[in-house]
C-alpha positions as CSV (number, residue, x, y, z in Angstrom):
1,M,-31.2,-7.8,12.0
2,N,-29.1,-8.9,9.0
3,Y,-28.6,-6.5,6.2
4,P,-28.3,-7.4,2.5
5,N,-24.8,-8.2,1.2
6,T,-23.8,-10.1,4.3
7,H,-22.8,-13.7,4.1
8,I,-23.6,-15.9,7.1
9,H,-22.9,-19.6,7.0
10,P,-26.1,-21.5,7.7
11,D,-24.5,-23.5,10.5
12,A,-23.3,-20.5,12.4
13,K,-25.1,-20.0,15.7
14,I,-26.3,-16.5,16.0
15,G,-28.1,-15.3,19.2
16,N,-31.1,-13.1,19.7
17,N,-31.1,-9.4,18.8
18,V,-27.8,-9.6,17.0
19,T,-27.2,-7.0,14.3
20,I,-24.8,-7.7,11.4
21,D,-24.1,-4.9,9.0
22,P,-23.5,-5.2,5.2
23,F,-20.4,-6.9,3.7
24,T,-19.6,-8.9,6.8
25,V,-18.7,-12.6,6.4
26,I,-19.4,-15.2,9.1
27,H,-18.0,-18.7,8.5
28,N,-19.0,-22.1,9.8
29,D,-18.5,-23.1,13.5
30,V,-19.0,-19.6,14.8
31,E,-21.1,-18.7,17.9
32,I,-22.3,-15.1,18.6
33,G,-24.1,-14.2,21.8
34,D,-27.3,-12.2,22.2
35,G,-27.3,-8.5,21.6
36,T,-24.0,-8.3,19.9
37,W,-23.5,-5.7,17.1
38,I,-21.1,-6.5,14.2
39,G,-20.2,-3.6,11.9
40,S,-19.6,-3.7,8.1
41,S,-16.7,-5.5,6.4
42,V,-16.0,-7.7,9.5
43,T,-14.7,-11.3,8.9
44,I,-15.3,-13.9,11.5
45,F,-13.6,-17.3,10.8
46,Q,-14.2,-20.8,12.1
47,G,-13.7,-21.3,15.8
48,A,-14.9,-17.8,16.9
49,R,-16.9,-17.8,20.2
50,I,-18.2,-14.3,20.8
51,G,-20.2,-13.4,23.9
52,K,-23.2,-11.2,24.6
53,N,-23.5,-7.5,24.0
54,C,-20.2,-7.2,22.2
55,R,-19.4,-4.4,19.7
56,I,-17.2,-5.3,16.7
57,F,-16.3,-2.4,14.5
58,P,-15.6,-2.4,10.7
59,G,-12.6,-4.2,9.3
60,A,-12.0,-6.5,12.3
61,V,-10.9,-10.1,11.7
62,I,-11.7,-12.6,14.4
63,S,-10.4,-16.2,14.6
64,A,-8.1,-16.2,11.5
65,V,-5.5,-19.0,11.5
66,P,-2.4,-18.2,13.5
67,Q,0.7,-16.5,11.9
68,D,2.7,-19.5,13.2
69,L,4.5,-21.9,10.9
70,K,3.9,-24.7,13.4
71,F,0.1,-24.4,13.0
72,G,-1.1,-27.6,11.3
73,G,-4.8,-26.9,10.8
74,E,-5.8,-28.3,14.1
75,I,-9.3,-27.3,15.4
76,T,-8.9,-24.4,17.8
77,T,-10.9,-21.4,19.0
78,A,-10.8,-17.6,19.5
79,E,-13.0,-16.8,22.5
80,I,-14.3,-13.3,23.4
81,G,-16.3,-12.6,26.6
82,D,-19.4,-10.5,27.1
83,N,-19.5,-6.7,26.8
84,T,-16.2,-6.4,25.0
85,T,-15.6,-3.7,22.3
86,I,-13.3,-4.5,19.4
87,R,-12.6,-1.4,17.3
88,E,-11.6,-1.0,13.7
89,F,-9.2,-3.4,12.1
90,V,-8.4,-5.4,15.2
91,T,-7.1,-8.9,14.4
92,I,-7.5,-11.8,16.9
93,N,-6.0,-15.1,15.8
94,K,-7.2,-18.5,17.0
95,G,-5.1,-20.8,19.1
96,T,-2.7,-23.6,18.2
97,K,-2.3,-27.1,19.6
98,A,-0.1,-25.6,22.3
99,N,-3.0,-24.0,24.1
100,G,-6.0,-24.8,22.0
101,K,-7.5,-21.3,22.2
102,T,-7.0,-17.6,22.3
103,V,-9.0,-15.8,24.9
104,V,-10.2,-12.2,25.3
105,G,-12.3,-11.9,28.4
106,S,-15.3,-9.7,29.3
107,N,-15.6,-5.9,29.5
108,N,-12.5,-5.2,27.5
109,L,-11.7,-2.5,25.1
110,L,-9.4,-3.3,22.2
111,M,-8.8,0.0,20.2
112,A,-8.1,0.2,16.5
113,Y,-5.4,-1.9,14.9
114,V,-4.7,-4.0,18.0
115,H,-3.3,-7.5,17.2
116,V,-3.8,-10.5,19.5
117,A,-1.7,-13.5,18.3
118,H,-2.4,-17.2,18.9
119,D,-2.8,-18.6,22.4
120,C,-2.9,-15.3,24.2
121,I,-5.0,-15.0,27.3
122,I,-6.4,-11.6,28.2
123,G,-8.4,-11.2,31.4
124,N,-11.4,-8.9,32.1
125,N,-11.7,-5.1,32.2
126,C,-8.5,-4.5,30.2
127,I,-7.7,-1.7,27.7
128,L,-5.4,-2.2,24.8
129,A,-4.8,1.2,23.1
130,N,-4.4,1.8,19.4
131,G,-1.8,-0.4,17.6
132,A,-0.8,-2.5,20.6
133,T,0.7,-5.7,19.3
134,L,0.8,-9.0,21.2
135,A,2.9,-11.9,20.1
136,G,1.9,-15.5,20.9
137,H,1.3,-17.0,24.3
138,I,1.0,-13.7,26.2
139,V,-1.0,-13.5,29.4
140,I,-2.5,-10.2,30.5
141,D,-4.4,-10.2,33.8
142,D,-7.5,-8.2,34.8
143,F,-7.6,-4.4,34.7
144,A,-4.4,-4.0,32.8
145,I,-3.9,-1.0,30.5
146,I,-1.5,-1.3,27.6
147,G,-0.5,2.0,25.9
148,G,-0.8,2.5,22.1
149,L,1.9,1.2,19.7
150,S,3.3,-1.1,22.4
151,A,4.8,-4.4,21.3
152,I,4.8,-7.4,23.7
153,H,7.3,-10.3,23.3
154,Q,5.9,-13.8,23.2
155,F,5.3,-15.6,26.6
156,V,5.4,-12.4,28.6
157,H,3.1,-12.2,31.6
158,I,1.5,-8.8,32.5
159,G,-0.1,-8.6,36.0
160,S,-3.4,-7.2,37.1
161,H,-3.9,-3.4,37.5
162,V,-0.8,-2.6,35.5
163,M,-0.4,0.5,33.4
164,I,2.2,0.5,30.6
165,S,3.2,3.6,28.7
166,G,2.5,4.0,25.0
167,G,5.3,3.0,22.6
168,S,6.8,0.4,25.0
169,L,8.8,-2.6,24.1
170,I,7.8,-5.2,26.7
171,K,10.3,-8.1,26.8
172,K,10.1,-9.0,30.5
173,D,7.2,-9.9,32.9
174,V,5.5,-6.9,34.5
175,P,4.2,-7.7,38.1
176,P,0.8,-6.5,39.3
177,Y,-0.2,-3.0,40.5
178,I,2.6,-1.0,38.9
179,K,3.3,1.6,36.2
180,A,6.0,0.8,33.6
181,A,7.7,3.1,31.0
182,R,11.0,4.0,29.4
183,E,13.4,1.9,27.2
184,P,14.3,-0.6,28.4
185,L,11.0,-0.9,30.2
186,A,11.3,0.0,33.9
187,Y,9.3,0.2,37.1
188,M,7.9,3.7,37.5
189,G,6.0,3.3,40.8
190,L,2.5,2.1,41.6
191,N,-0.5,2.6,39.5
192,S,-2.0,4.4,42.5
193,V,-4.6,6.3,40.5
194,G,-6.0,3.1,39.0
195,L,-5.9,1.3,42.3
196,R,-7.9,4.1,44.0
197,R,-10.5,4.0,41.2
198,R,-10.9,0.3,41.9
199,G,-11.4,0.7,45.6
200,F,-7.9,0.2,47.1
201,N,-7.6,2.3,50.2
202,N,-4.5,4.3,51.2
203,E,-3.4,1.6,53.7
204,K,-3.5,-1.1,51.1
205,I,-1.6,1.1,48.5
206,A,1.1,1.8,51.1
207,E,1.4,-1.9,51.8
208,I,1.9,-2.6,48.0
209,Q,4.4,0.3,47.7
210,N,6.5,-1.1,50.6
211,I,6.7,-4.5,48.8
212,Y,7.9,-2.9,45.6
213,R,10.5,-0.8,47.5
214,I,12.0,-4.2,48.5
215,V,11.7,-5.6,44.9
216,F,13.0,-2.6,42.9
217,Q,14.6,0.0,45.1
218,Q,16.9,-1.7,47.6
219,G,19.4,-3.5,45.4
220,N,17.9,-6.9,45.9
221,N,17.8,-9.6,43.2
222,R,14.6,-11.6,42.8
223,S,15.6,-14.4,45.2
224,Q,16.7,-11.9,47.9
225,A,13.5,-9.8,47.5
226,L,11.3,-12.8,47.8
227,Q,13.1,-13.9,51.0
228,V,12.6,-10.5,52.6
229,I,8.9,-10.2,51.6
230,E,8.1,-13.7,52.8
231,N,10.0,-13.5,56.1
232,E,9.3,-9.9,57.1
233,L,5.9,-8.8,55.7
234,S,2.5,-9.8,56.9
235,V,0.4,-12.1,54.8
236,S,-2.2,-10.5,52.6
237,A,-3.9,-11.2,49.3
238,E,-1.8,-8.5,47.5
239,R,1.5,-9.7,49.1
240,D,0.7,-13.3,48.1
241,S,-0.3,-12.3,44.5
242,I,3.0,-10.5,44.1
243,I,5.0,-13.4,45.5
244,S,3.2,-15.9,43.2
245,F,3.8,-13.7,40.2
246,M,7.5,-13.3,40.9
247,K,8.0,-17.1,41.5
248,G,6.1,-17.9,38.4
249,S,8.0,-15.5,36.1
250,T,9.8,-17.3,33.3
251,R,11.1,-14.3,31.4
252,G,12.4,-12.4,34.4
253,L,11.0,-9.1,35.7
254,L,11.4,-5.6,34.2
255,R,14.1,-3.4,35.7
256,G,13.8,-0.9,38.5
257,N,13.8,2.8,37.7
258,S,17.5,3.1,38.7
259,T,20.5,0.9,38.0
260,N,19.0,-1.8,40.2
261,G,17.8,-4.6,37.9
262,M,15.6,-7.6,38.4
263,D,16.9,-9.7,35.5
264,E,19.1,-11.9,37.8
265,D,17.9,-14.5,40.2
């Protein structure tokens, strides 16, 4: 159902049972999946690819050109998965030639005033609370929760099942399964409540906790911690995901919750 006072480009591809409220503008080269609701005064620019059963609240701006002086007008996209909710005044910029797209996965909640810059990749089942701000080229893995008014530096990687406190400045990579808070951002233990909600049993949580004692609480640098984990701990999916994250970190890991840092290799 399309109300009066909307403007929908005739070449936009609109699915079945899509509702578009008044004063919304949808440009050319836009695709919107079945069952999606778009509130009033939303602007959806060229390159938007929006999935099924999404909810986009008033004032949101999707697929605007990047706030990047290197952007040269190349054809790129902003892709949003199914069942994602985008609250009031969220801004999601399209990609640049560096990555070609910005991606927000499925079953996510982006609360009011969230900003997702160019070339970010957000997984599935994530929550970004009010006012969280993402610079370009950030990767956030599945089931991560970012507290309100947090600011994330470009190229940071945040692992799966992470919970980050509101008001955080996130300049370093945050490995999976943990809580992070304070300034500078530091390891604050496992996200054990979130892990239990997602089916991790006590044995598995204890295994992950043991890994992070080696990483953050025994005075090891990153290379030393990796050596201990690989040589002394049994192989598991969680162990291997932590090892892979640590080896792939380009910005270094956040600090431990004492004087033991993980900024050095």
